[in-house]
N, C-alpha and C positions, 0 to 999 in steps of 0.2 A: 563283413559287417552289412547289415539290410537297412538301407535308408529307405523308409515307409513314408506316405502320405496320408492324409487325413482319409481317415475311415478303413485303412489298411492293417491288415495284421502280421503277426510272423510267429512260428514256433521260435521258443524259447527255452534253453535248458534247463530241466528242474534240480537245481542248486541256489546256492547262496549268489545273490545279483545286488548289484549295487546301480542306483538310477541317479543321473547328476540333472537338475534343472539348469540352465544354463543361461547366461546372457554375456553381450558384451559390456564391457567396464565403462561405461562413457559417464562422466559428469554430469552430473542432474538429470540423470533417467532414474524412472521410478525404481524403487526397489521389489521385490519379487522374492515372496518367502513358501517354499513346497511343504506339503503337507501328503498325508497317505490316508486312507479310510479303508477298512476294511466292513467288508458289505456282505449279508447273508445272501440267499437264493431268493429273499425278496427285493433285493438291491436296496436294503437298510444297513446300516450301523445297529450293531445288538446294545449298546450302550457308549457311554463318554469314551471308554479306554479305546474305541475303536478309531478315533481319532490320534493319529501320531503328527505332531509339530513341533516347532522349534521349545515350547515350553510345556510341551510332555512330548519327551523325545524316545520313549520306548512304549513299546506294548507288552502287556502283560505277560502275552505268551513268548516274549523275546524273539519273536519273528521278524518284525518291523521297528525301525530304529531312524531315528533323525539323528545325522551325523556330524549336521553343522556344515558351516560355508568355506570355502576356498578360491583363491586367488590366484591367477595366474596365466602368463600370455595373454594378456590383455582380455581376460573372461572372469565369471563370478559364476560360481557354482554352487547350489544348493543340493545336498549328499542324503541320499535315503538309503536303507539298506532293506532288502526283503530276502529271508531266507523262505524259499517256496515250499522244499519238502516239508518243514517244521511248520506251514500254516495249519490254522485248524481246519479239521474236514467241515465245520458250518461256514467257514468261510470262502466262498467263490468268485469272490474278485478282490483285489486289490487296485482302488483308485489313484493314481497319481495326480496331486492338483498342486496351482499354484493359486495366491492371493498379491494384489499389487498394491503396494503402499504409497500415497504421494501421487497418483496419477492411472493411466489407464494401459490396460497389455498391448493397445495399439502404437503405444508411446516407448514400449520396452525393445531396445534393439538386441536384435540376434535371438531371439528366443528360441530354445531347443531344448528337447531331452532324450538323453542317450542311456543306453541300456548297457552294462559291463559285467562280464563274468567273475567271480572272484580269483581268478587270474588275471584280470585286467584285460581282456580280450572284448571288443566291441560286439554288441549283439542284436543292438537295433537303434536308431534316428530319428526322430522326428521331428521337422523344423518348423516351425509355426511361422505361417506367412498371410495369414488373412486376419490376424487380430485389429480391433477397432477399438469400441468403448467398454470391452468388458474389463471387469476390477476385480474376476476371480475368475480361475481358467483350469478345466479339466484335461489334461494333457495327455493323459493316455492309461489304459488300465493293463492290467495281468488277470485273465481270468483261465479257469480250467477249461481242457478240452481232451476228451479221449484221454482220460489218465495224466494227463502233461497239464503243458500252461502255454498259453500264447502271451503274446501283447501286440494291442490295439493302438493306434494313433486317434484318439477321441478328438481332441480341438473343440470342446464346449465351451462355451465363454455365458458367464452372467453378467449382466450389466447391473445386477441389482447386489453386486459383490457377495460377498463370503452369506449373508442372510440366504441370499437365491441359491446357491449351492449347498449350503448346510441343509435345509430345510427339504432339498427336494432326495437329501438321503437321510434322512430321520433324526436329524439333530434339531431340536427345540430350540428355537433362539428366541426371548422375549422382545414383545415390541418391535419384531422386523427388522431387525438391528444385532448384528453380532457383538457378544457380550465383549465390553471392555475390561481392561486388565483393574482388578478390584484397588480401591484407594489407599495410599502407601502411607503409614506413619510417618509424623513429623520428628524432627529432620530424619531423611533419609539421604545419604551421599550418591546414590544412583536411581536410576526409575527401573525396578523390578518388583516382581513378588517380595511380600514380606520375607525377612531371614528366617522366620522362624516357622514356617510354613510348608508342607510338602507341596509338589504340585497336586491343585484342586481336584476331589475325584466328586462331583458335585453333578445337580443334574444338568446344568447346562455348561459343558465344559468352556474355558475361554478358548474364542478361536485365535489361528495365528495371523494377529495383528498387531503390527508394532504398535506401542505407545510412543511417548515421545522421546525416548533413547532407551529402546529395549536391549535385555540381555541375553544375547542368543548363545547358541551352544558352541564351545570353541570349535575352530576349524580344524579337521585332523589332517595337518599338516605334515605331521611326522611318521603318518601312518600311510606312506608311498606304496605297498603293495596292499592291493585288498585284501579284505578277510578271505581265508579259505573255508571250504566246507567245516562243519563242525563234528566231530565223531561220536556216536550213541554213550552215555557213562551214566550211571545211577550214583555220580558224586554230589552231596548236599541235597536238600529240600529245596523245591519249587515254592516260590511267592512272588508277587506281584513286586514291581521293580520300586524303592524310594528313591525320589530324585530332590533335593533339596539345593538352591543357590542361593550366592549371599556376597557380599564385599569386605574384606577386612578379617578382621579375627571374631570369631564366633565360636559357641557350643550346640552342635546340633543331638537331637535326642530323636533316634529312629524309632517312632512309635507305630510305624506299619505292623500288618500282618506279617512279621518274619521272625520265622522258629529256630530254633537251636541249630547249631550244626555249620560247618562250613560255608562262606559267601564270599563275593569278591565286592569289596568297595573299589569304584573307579573315581579317581579325582581328574578334575580340569581346572586351570588354572590361567587364566587370560595375560596376554604380555608378559615383561621383563618383572623380576620382583623376587620375592622369597614367599615359599607355600609350603606349610608344614601339616598334616593330621598326623594325629595320635588317638587311640582308644583310651577310655577313662575307665578305674576299675571302682570298683562298690565303695571305695573310699575317695571317690572323684579324683584321684592324681593319675598322672601319666601312665600308663599301662603299655600299649604297643606301638612304636612308631611303625606308621605306615608310610608316608611319604614326607622327606625334607628335602628340596630341591630350589634352586635359582634356574632351574630350564626355562626357557623361551616357550609361552605358548605349550605347557606342560599338560599332557595328558598319560596317565598311566591307572594300572590296574593294581590290588595289593590284596593276598587272600586274609581271610578273617575267621576267628571263629567265634562264634555267636554263643555267649551262654546263656542258660537256662534261670539261672538267676538274678538276673539283670537286664534293662534293655540296652542296646547298644547305643554308646555315647559317644560322640568324635569333636575332638577339641581340634579346632581350626586355628591357626594362623597365617593370612595372605595379606599381600600388599595389594592387591586388586580382585576383578568380579573371578570367582570361585563356583564350581557346580559340584557336588558330590552325589555319585549314586550308587545305590545298596542293593547290589542282583543276583539272582542264584547263580553255582558254580556251573549252571549248565550254559550259561551265556560264554564261556570261557572257548578261545581261538584254539582250534587242533594245530597241530606242526603237521600232522601229514606227511608229505614229500619235503618238505621245508617248509621255514617262516623268518622273515626278519620284523624287526620293530624299533621301536625308539623309546627309552627307558624301561619302568618296571611293569610287568607285565604276568598275567596268571595263563598256562598253558593246560591243555591235555592232549595226552598222548598214547592211541591206541592200537600201535604197531606191535610188531616183533623184537626181539631180543637185537640191537642195533649197536652202532658206534655213530657217537654223535659229534658232526662236525661244528665246530663253535666260533664264532668270530666278535670280536668287540671291535669297536674304531676307538674308542676313547672319549673323553670330551673334548672341549676346543681347544683345552692347554695340551693333548694327549695324553693326559691322567686317566682319572675317573676311574670306579667303584664299578666291579662286575658281577653278580654270582650266579649261580644257577642250582638250585635243589629240585629234586623231584621225592615222591613218595606214593605209594599207590593207598594208603588211608590220609585223605586230605583232614578227617574229622580228630584225627591225632598228628597233624604236620607237624606242629612243634616240636615234638617228641620223636616223631618216627620219620626220619628224612634221610635221604643220603646227598650229600655236598659233592656237587659234578665243578664247579668252579667256583673258585674264590680268589681273584685278582685283581691286582690296579694297572691301569694303563692298557694300551692296545693288545689284542693278541688275536692268535690263531691255535687252535687246539683241537685235539679230537678225544672225547671221554666216553666210557663204555656206557649204556642207557640199558636197564631192565626192559623185561616184556610190559609191555602195558595191560589195562590201562594205567597211566600213571597221573598226576597231577605235579606240571611245573611251574614253578616260579621263579622268575626271572630280575633281578634288582641291579640296573642299569644307568647310567648316567651318559649314556649316547647312545648309539646307534649299534644294533647286533643282529646275529643272523643262527639259527639252528638246522642242522640238517641232516637226519638220522637215516643211516647208511644198514638197510639189515645184513647181518651178516650172511654171506652165502653158505648154501646147502652142498655139503661136499659130497652128500649120500650121490652115489652114478647113477640113479635113476632120476635123479634132481637136478645133474648138473647141466650149464649149458652147452647148447650146440656149438657147433666149429665158430660163429660168429662171435660168442660170449667170451670175455675174458678179465679174470679180476687177479688183482695182485698187490704186495706191496712191496715199497720201495723201489729202488731200478730195478728193471727186468725188461728181456727182449721175448717178443710174442710173434708168431707166425698167423695171419688172419689168411683165412680162405674165403675167395669172390664166391659168394651165393650163387651169381650169376655172371659166369665168365663172360667177357665181351662187353659186360655195361658195368658202369660204377654203382655203388652203394654209399646208404648213407651210414657213416659212423657216427654213434651217440657217444660222448664219453661225458666221464664225470673224475676229475684229478685234483686231489686235493697235494698242495705243493708242500716243500719245506720252505725255509726261510732263506731259500737260495732269491739273488737280485732281482732276475727276470721269472722267478717261480719253475712250474715243472718246464720241461723239454720233451717231446716226443719227435724221434728222428727217423726216416726212413732208411733202410740200408739194404743197398743192392746186392748183387752176388759174390761183390769184391769188399764188402763191408765199407764201400765209400756213402758216405752219409748226405742227406737233404732232409732238411729243417723242414718239418712237418707244422707240429704244434708248439706252442710256447705260451705257458701261463697268463705273462701279460698283456698278449694279444688276443689270446681265443676264450678267457673266463675259464674257472674251475669246471663247468660244465655246459655242453653244450651240444651241437651237432656240424659234421662238415663232410664232405665229399672223399670217397676215398675209392682206388681203383678206377682211376679217371680214365686211365688208357686202357681198361680191359682186364687188367694184368689177371692171373689165378691166382696169386695170391702176392702178401706184400707182408714184409718182416720188418718191425716198429719196435725200435727202443727206445723206453722211459725212463726220463733221469730227473734226480730232483724233484721226486714224488714220496710221498709217504704212503696213499692207496689212491688204488687208481680201478676203473672201469672201463671196459671198451664193450659197446655191443653193435652189433652190424642189422642194419636194415636193408629192404629192397630201395632201389632208387622211386621205387614207385610210391613210398611213404615222404615223398617232398611235396610240402604244399603247394598247389597251383599259386602260381604270382598274376591274378587276372586285372587287379586296382589295386587301391592303396590298401599296404599292409602292414599294420604294426608287430610289435613284437619286443623281446628282449633277448641280449646274448648272443651268441653264435648259432647262424641257423642255415638252412641249404634251403631253395625254393626253386622249381621250376618253370621256366615261360615259354609258353607254346603260341606266339604270334610273330607278327612282322617285327622286323628294327624298330627300336624304338630308343629314348631315353628315359635314365632310372635318375628318378630323383631321391635324394638321400637326407635325411634332415635326424638329428636328436631329439630325442624326447625327455630326456633326463637333465640334469646338471651337471654330470660330472663330466670329466677331463679323458674319460680311458680310450682307447682304440677303437674305430668304429670304420668300416672301411667295408666296400664293397667287389665283388669281381665275378667277371662272368667267365663259366665252363662249359665249352661246347662239347656234343657230343665225341670229338676226337680227342679229346682231354686238356687240350688248348684255353689256357687261362688267361686273362688280362684283366687288369684293376678297371674299376668302373669309376668308384668316388673315395675321396677319404675327406673325412670334417678334420683331421687334425686337431681332435679334442674340442672343436668348438661346437657352438649352437646353432651356427651360420647354415643352411641347408646348401648343400653342394649337387651338380649334375653331370653323368658320365652317359656312357656309349650303352646300349642292351644289345650288342650285337649278335645276330643270330647268322649262324653258317648255315651250307644246303641241308643238312637232317631238319631243320624247320624249328627246331628249340634248341633251350639250351638253361643251362643251370645259373643260378642267382646265390653265389655266398656273400653272407654277411659273416663279417669277423668282428666280432664285440667282448667287451667283458660281461659276465652274468649278469651287473647290475643295469646295465647299459640299454634304454631304450630307444628305439628306433621307428622311423618310419620309411618305407619305399614306396614308390609310386613309376609305373610305366605311364609316359606321356610322348606325346606327338614330336617328332623330329622338327617339326615344322614351328615348336615353342623355342626354337634356339634362338637366340638374338644373332643379328646381320650384322656382318661388317659394313661401316659406312666408313665416313673420316674419320670417326673416332668411337672407341667403344671402350668400357671398361668394364671392371669386373672383380670377385673375391672368390679364391679357392675353384675347385676342380669345377669345370665349366665345359659345353660345348657351341661351337658360335658356325655360324655359318658365311661362307662368300658367295654370295649368288652371282658375281662378275666374274670377270675373268681373272686370272692370276694378276698379283697385285702385290707391290713392295711399299711396307709399311713397317712403321717404328716400333717395336715393341716395349714394353716397359714394365718392370718390373719392382715390387716394394715388399721387402722380405720381412716377416714378422717371426720366423725363428732361424736358427742355424746349424745345421744348413738348409738351405731352400730352394732349391731349384727350379725355374719356372721351365716345363717340359713342354713342347706342342708337338702333336701329332696330327697327322693328315689319315682322315677316315674315309674307308672306301665306300660305295653304294648301300653295303651291310652294315656299316658303322662300324666296321672291324678298323684298330688302328692298326696300318700298314707302312709308314713312313716317319718316321721322328724329322721332323723338321729343326728343331732348334732345342737349345737344352740353356738358355739363356737369353736376356733381353739384347737389344740392337735390331737393325736394318734388316730384314727377311723379305724373303718372297713365299706369298704363301698362294697356295691353286686355289682354286674353284674348288666348292662342296664342303663337306664339314670337318672342322680342327675341333680336335678335345686339347683343352688345357689342364696342366696338371701342377698344380703350386698349393701351397697353402697362406699366400701371401696376396695381396693386389697385383693388378695386373690390367693390360689396357694397350688398344692397338692405336696407331696417330697414322692419318694417312701424311707421308710425307713427298 
C-alpha cells in the first residue's frame, strides 16, 4: 500500500478498482456523499451522464458505479467502482469528490480515501488533514499517463459547496446553487424521486445532495469480495442503464432505449422484509419470476430476455425501499480464477474446459435453494441451457464446465463460491515440471527441491471430501513415519506454505481425504517481503529481512476459523508467534531472527479468513509493574531484576493452558517458565504469553 500526501501521486494497476471515501462513525458528525466525475481533455464533463452519484449510480458506459454505503469497525464508507481498462478513450481523468451535508469538512472526523484492487489489496491511501470550511471536496483523481493510470491526492475544497465544484467542471447550475430534488407528489411515504420516473437525464443533473430523508443505494454488505476483472464477450446489446427507485408495491415500465435481447435486471431491497420482482406478459399477467426473497438488505441480479414485441414491464412487491437497474449483459462479473457472492447473480466465464468447484453455505436455517446453470447462447438461455447444480441445503460439489465464453446463472438463498480448475494438459510437451503435481483422490508424490539447501514455496489447491477435518497431507520419511504437514480445517482449500524447510533435496508427501489436488513449487524468492503492515486472506508465506521485532496479528473478517502465525528460520526451526483462537481480538508475538539475518513468516488460515500483520518495535511491549493484565497471545517486558509474581489465568475454552516463555535478545523463545497459573519467578527481559484467555501478573 502507498500512503500519499496532498499533491502526491502513485501509479495504479490498470484494472477494476474500488474507491472508499471513509470517515469515523461519530454521532452528530456531518454526512458525506461520494461522487465521481468523468472529464475530457479540457477538464470538463461531456454531459450530465458524466456525473455518477447516489441518485445516478452508474455511468452509461458501465465503467464507473456508485456502490452505496458500508459500515463497520467504527467507520462509514461510500464506495465507488472504476473499471480503468474500459474507461472511454475520450475520458482523461476520473475525479473522486465528496459533498458535505449538515456541516463542513473540517467537522468530518477521520476523513480519508483509499483505493483497492479487485482482489482487495490496498493500492493508495490519502488522509485529509487540512479541511476547514469546505462543503465540497475533490479528494483525488485517476489520470492517464504513458499508457497507464496514476492516482493523485488532490485535496481541493470548495467553500461555495457543490455549486462551486460543479461549475469548475462544466456542470451548469441554475442560480449558483445545486439543484434540489424535484417536488414530491402527495402523499408519499418517503422522500425520494417519484416512483414512476427513472433517474433524470435533464440538462441540469441533480447533484448528490441529501434531501430531508434521502434514499441512497443499498450498502454492498453481501459482496465481501470485490468485483473481479470482466472478460470480453459479445453477449447482448449495449445501452444506457435504466434505474428506478420506489417503496412498496409498484409496476415499472422500462421506457428507456433498451433494445431486444438478453440483459440484466439488478434488484436492491433495503432492510428486512419481502421482495419479489416478476416480468409481465402482453396480457399484463405474471410471466417470469426474477426475485422472491426475504433476505435482509438484498442485492441480486437476474438474466432477462427483452422481447421485441413489447416493452419490459416489472411487477414489484416490496415491504421497504427498493431499486431496480436494467443493464447490459456486459456488466456481468467474470468468474476468473474464482469468485464468491451472496444471493442470485449473473456471471460470465471465458476460460477453457474445467472442473467447477461449487460450495453453498445454505441460509440461516441451513436450508435454502441453490442452482447453477450455464449457456453459450444467452439469447436462448431459457431453451438452451445446462443445469449444473440443483440442490437444497449446504453443499460442496464439483461439476464439469464446458469451454467459454459462457453465461452462468446463479440462484441462491445464501453465500456461495465458484472456482474453476482447468483440466491438466496431458501432452508431454505441456506437462508441468518436477515441481508441479496433480492428482485425484488419495495419493503419494515425491517433490524435488528446485534449489537444494534452501526452502521453497509450495502453492496448493486441494478439494476435500466430507471428512471431519477435510483433507490431510503428511510428510513421509525413509521409514514411512508420518509428520502432519497440511490439514484442510487449518490451512484452507488453497494457499501457500513453506516446503524443504531444512533444505532437503526431495520430500515425499501423501495426500488423504481429497477429491482433487494440485501442488506447485515456487522459489523462496517468490515470498513477498514483510516491511510494514500487510493484509491478505488465507495461508501465505512472507519473508522478513530486519532486526528482531514483535509481530502484530489481527483478523479482518468475521469468521472464527484458524488464524495463526509462525516464524521459520533459515535453519528450518519453526516457532509459533501468534494465535487468534478464532477471535477478532488482535494478538502479538515475537518475530525472532537468527544469525542469518532473515526469517520466513507463515500465516496459517482458511481461504476466506482475512488478516493483517505488522512488525512493530519491541519497545511497544508493555512493562511488568506491580500489576499487568491482558487477553490472548502477547509479549511483555520485565525491565527490572528477576521478580516473583503471581500469574493468574481465566480460561475461555477447554483446554486452554497459559504458557509463558522467556525470550532471548533475538526474541527467540528459549525457556518455558510455566504452563499454568501460580507464583513464579520471571527473569529480566522479554516474555511471551500463549493463551486464548485472560491473564494477569500481580506482585506479591
